N, C-alpha and C positions, 0 to 999 in steps of 0.2 A: 222960687219954686212955693212958698206957704198957698200961692192961688192956685197952682196946679193941685197940688193935695186936695183944697178945697174941692176945687171944682170938678174932679175926680171922687171925690171922696160923696161928693152929693150925689153925683150919676150913678154912682155904685150901688146905695143906697137906697138911691128909688125904688119904690116898689117895681120887680121887675112883671113883667105880661106874664101870664100862666101859658106853658106850654101844653099845655091842655087847651087852653081856651084859645090862645091865640099864637100856633109854631112858628111865623112868619116872624111876628113881632117879637116873640121874648129870643129867637136866633139872631136880631139884627142888635138886641140890647145884648146879648150875651156875647157876642162879635165887640162891640164897643167897648163893652166892658174887659175883652181881652183887649184890644187895642190902647184902653187907657193903662191898662197892667205896665203891659211892656214898656210904652212911650215912659211909663212914672221908673219903671227899674232903668230904664237906660238912665232919666235924668238922674237917678240915684247917682249912677255907678260914677257919669261924671262930677259930679261936686262932693262925693265923699275922701279922693283926694285934696280937692281944696283946701276942704275943712269949710267952707261957708256953708251959712244960712244950714245950723246945726241942729236948730229946732225943725225946722221943716223939712232937713232930711229924715227926723225921728219919727213923724210924724209919715212921713211919706213911707219910711221903712214899714211901721206899724199896719197902715192902712193895705201897701202890699200885703204884709202876712196873713193881715187877717181877710182880704178878699180873696188873694188868691185860694187859701182854705175853703171858703165857702164856694167859690167857683169851681174847684175839684180841679183835677188837672190835666196840664193843655190838652190839647186834640189830639196829638201824633203821640199821648200817653197813654191813649184809652185805648 
């Protein structure tokens, strides 16, 4: 879990392409970020009941909250 959180954090913190300069690259980065967040959320739901990897779960929850806030609401809520 710690590796997944670290990799997704790196991806999401990477400077995203500007939507004005390269809309296709931005859309691809944004879609990848949304997929990473969905996967992370699923993993957290699976790990929480087991009580395993508590530190990684906490880091994952922090990343999920921050990245979700930064990226805005899901496409179906806009």
